[in-house]
C-alpha positions in Angstrom: -79.7 78.4 -13.0 -76.6 79.5 -15.4 -76.0 82.3 -12.7 -75.6 79.3 -10.2 -73.5 77.4 -12.8 -71.0 80.3 -13.4 -70.6 81.1 -9.8 -69.5 77.2 -8.9 -67.2 77.5 -11.8 -65.6 80.8 -10.6 -65.3 79.1 -7.2 -63.6 75.9 -8.5 -61.4 78.0 -10.4 -60.2 79.8 -7.5 -60.0 76.6 -5.1 -57.6 75.3 -8.2 -55.3 78.1 -8.2 -54.9 78.1 -4.2 -54.1 74.8 -4.5 -51.3 75.0 -7.4 -49.8 78.1 -5.9 -47.8 76.6 -3.2 -46.6 73.9 -6.0 -45.4 76.6 -8.4 -43.6 78.3 -5.4 -41.9 75.4 -4.6 -41.1 74.0 -8.1 -40.6 77.1 -10.4 -37.8 79.2 -10.8 -36.3 82.5 -12.1 -35.3 80.8 -15.6 -38.5 79.0 -16.2 -37.3 75.6 -15.5 -39.0 73.1 -12.8 -37.6 71.0 -10.0 -39.0 67.4 -10.4 -38.2 66.6 -7.0 -39.9 69.7 -5.8 -43.0 68.8 -7.6 -42.9 65.6 -6.0 -42.6 66.7 -2.6 -44.0 70.6 -2.4 -40.8 71.3 -0.8 -38.7 74.2 -0.8 -35.8 72.1 -0.1 -36.4 68.3 -1.4 -35.1 65.5 -1.0 -32.5 64.1 -3.9 -29.8 62.5 -5.1 -27.0 65.0 -6.2 -24.1 64.5 -8.4 -21.5 67.3 -8.0 -18.6 67.7 -9.9 -15.8 68.9 -8.2 -11.9 69.8 -8.6 -9.7 66.6 -7.7 -7.9 68.8 -4.9 -11.5 68.6 -2.9 -11.5 65.0 -3.1 -10.8 64.4 0.4 -12.3 67.4 2.2 -15.6 67.2 0.0 -16.1 63.3 1.2 -15.9 64.9 4.8 -18.2 67.6 3.9 -21.0 65.4 1.9 -21.0 63.0 4.8 -21.9 66.1 7.4 -24.5 67.2 5.0 -26.2 63.9 4.3 -26.6 63.4 8.3 -28.0 66.8 8.7 -30.4 66.4 5.3 -32.0 63.2 5.7 -32.9 61.6 2.3 -30.4 63.8 0.6 -27.4 61.9 -1.4 -24.2 63.6 -2.4 -22.2 61.9 -5.1 -19.0 63.2 -6.0 -17.1 63.0 -9.3 -13.8 64.4 -9.1 -11.6 65.2 -12.0 -9.4 68.0 -13.5 -11.4 71.3 -13.4 -10.7 71.3 -17.3 -12.3 67.6 -17.4 -15.2 69.1 -15.4 -15.9 71.8 -17.6 -15.6 69.2 -20.6 -18.3 67.2 -18.9 -20.6 70.2 -18.5 -20.6 71.4 -22.2 -21.3 68.0 -23.2 -24.4 67.8 -20.8 -23.3 65.5 -18.2 -26.2 64.5 -15.7 -25.0 66.7 -12.6 -26.6 69.4 -10.5 -23.4 71.5 -9.3 -20.1 72.0 -10.1 -17.1 73.3 -8.0 -13.6 74.4 -10.1 -10.2 75.3 -9.1 -10.1 78.5 -10.3 -12.7 81.3 -11.8 -11.3 81.2 -15.5 -12.8 77.9 -16.0 -15.9 78.5 -14.4 -16.2 81.7 -16.6 -15.9 79.6 -19.4 -19.0 77.6 -18.5 -20.9 80.4 -17.8 -23.9 79.9 -20.2 -24.3 76.3 -18.2 -24.2 77.3 -14.9 -26.2 79.8 -12.3 -24.3 82.3 -10.2 -21.3 81.2 -9.1 -20.1 81.6 -5.3 -16.3 81.3 -4.3 -16.5 78.8 -1.3 -12.3 78.7 -0.6 -9.0 79.5 -1.7 -5.5 77.8 -1.8 -2.2 78.4 -2.2 0.9 76.3 -3.7 3.9 74.5 -2.2 6.7 72.5 -3.4 6.2 68.8 -2.6 9.0 66.5 -2.4 10.1 63.0 -1.4 9.6 61.9 2.6 12.7 63.8 4.5 13.1 66.1 1.4 16.2 63.7 0.2 16.9 66.4 -2.6 17.2 69.2 0.1 15.0 71.4 -1.8 14.5 75.0 0.3 12.9 77.4 -2.6 11.7 77.8 -6.0 15.0 78.5 -7.3 16.1 75.0 -6.5 13.9 73.4 -8.7 15.9 74.9 -12.0 18.6 72.4 -11.0 18.7 70.2 -14.2 19.6 67.2 -12.1 16.1 67.5 -10.2 13.1 65.5 -11.6 10.1 67.9 -11.6 6.6 67.2 -12.1 4.0 69.6 -13.1 0.5 70.0 -14.0 -0.1 70.6 -17.7 -1.0 73.9 -18.2 -4.7 73.6 -19.3 -5.1 72.6 -15.7 -5.7 75.5 -13.2 -2.8 74.2 -10.9 -0.5 74.3 -13.7 -1.6 77.8 -14.6 -0.7 78.8 -11.0 2.6 76.8 -11.4 3.5 78.6 -14.4 2.6 82.0 -13.1 4.4 81.3 -10.4 7.6 79.9 -12.3 7.2 83.1 -14.6 7.4 85.7 -12.0 10.6 84.2 -10.7 12.2 83.9 -14.3 12.7 80.3 -13.7 12.4 78.0 -16.9 11.7 74.2 -15.7 11.6 71.4 -18.4 9.2 68.8 -16.4 9.8 65.1 -16.5 6.0 64.9 -17.0 2.9 67.1 -17.2 -0.5 65.4 -15.5 -4.3 66.1 -15.8 -4.8 66.9 -12.2 -3.1 67.9 -9.1 -3.7 64.6 -7.3 -1.3 63.0 -10.7 1.3 65.5 -9.4 1.5 64.5 -6.0 1.2 60.7 -6.9 4.4 60.9 -9.1 6.3 62.1 -6.1 4.6 59.9 -3.7 6.0 57.0 -5.9 9.4 58.7 -6.2 9.0 58.6 -10.0 9.9 62.8 -9.4 12.1 64.5 -7.1 9.7 67.6 -6.4 6.6 69.0 -7.9 4.3 72.1 -7.1 0.8 71.2 -5.7 -1.8 72.7 -3.7 -0.7 73.2 0.3 -4.1 71.2 1.0 -3.3 68.4 -1.4 0.5 67.7 0.1 -1.2 67.7 3.7 -3.4 64.5 2.7 0.0 62.6 2.2 2.0 63.7 5.3 3.9 60.3 6.0 4.9 60.1 2.2 6.0 63.7 1.4 7.2 66.7 2.4 5.8 70.4 1.9 8.1 73.1 1.4 6.8 76.6 1.2 6.7 79.2 -0.9 6.6 82.9 0.3 3.2 84.9 0.0 5.0 87.2 -2.4 6.2 84.5 -4.4 3.1 82.5 -4.5 -0.2 82.2 -6.3 -4.2 82.0 -4.8 -6.5 79.7 -6.4 -10.0 80.7 -5.9 -12.9 78.0 -5.9 -16.1 78.9 -7.2 -19.1 76.6 -7.0 -22.3 76.9 -8.9 -25.6 74.6 -10.0 -26.2 73.5 -13.5 -29.0 75.0 -15.0 -29.9 71.7 -16.6 -30.1 69.7 -13.1 -33.2 67.8 -12.5 -32.9 68.6 -8.7 -32.4 72.6 -9.1 -33.8 73.4 -5.0 -31.5 70.8 -3.7 -28.5 71.6 -6.0 -29.0 75.3 -4.7 -29.3 74.4 -1.2 -26.1 72.8 -1.1 -24.0 75.2 -2.9 -25.4 77.8 -0.3 -24.2 75.3 2.2 -20.7 75.5 1.3 -20.4 79.0 2.6 -22.1 78.3 6.1 -19.6 78.7 9.1 -20.2 74.7 9.4 -18.8 74.2 5.8 -16.6 76.6 6.1 -15.0 74.9 9.1 -14.4 71.7 7.6 -12.7 73.3 4.6 -10.5 75.4 6.9 -9.4 72.5 9.0 -8.3 71.0 5.7 -5.8 74.0 5.0 -8.3 75.8 2.9 -8.6 79.4 3.0 -11.3 81.8 3.7 -13.4 82.8 0.8 
């Protein structure tokens, strides 16, 4: 009798282990955390409602990309929270409930490396001079911005586009006193759109979002800066597998086509 009981217990243990193995494979991660949605669904890429923190310059293109992703991944919802990269980093450090983050520079991402997975650069960008429609002040190059009669707006130095802007101006030994320093690139663009400034430095892709309100003056590559956009999952995400799937998708040919149509460069 004892031998039969022992055999039955051994068999039950093997069955239990076999049943638990797929769940562990789907819901477990290298860092020992578990994906709650994976546990519920048993799927490697579970349905989930994701929150993605993204740089302001990605506003328009990510809305398009998110719609495409949701269409192809039924049951998955992607909510975006757009802000300056420095604001996104602060939210991550404070434990904001989010699943992934995409910044406009690697420096900001490096500053939150303890909170994120391995970043992947998904796109690059360049600066342009943005002016009022028709370029009424006839601005043709960076040196023209040094004209004291011009009202120039820049992003604050804590913001990636602000750092890139200062880097470009310093390389040309240009000292410009901006009329304001804005918290993100969209705020710089808005100042010029509204006529509150004659010119500003923004990403090429941001200028392209308002073709009927502003003009873009190109900056030669030799004088320009290249912005890199790294994307990463948050270690505190409650939807780790779904977040990883979305970040991975951003590097696929389909997502890259959406980004490049909006004027972003290849990673």
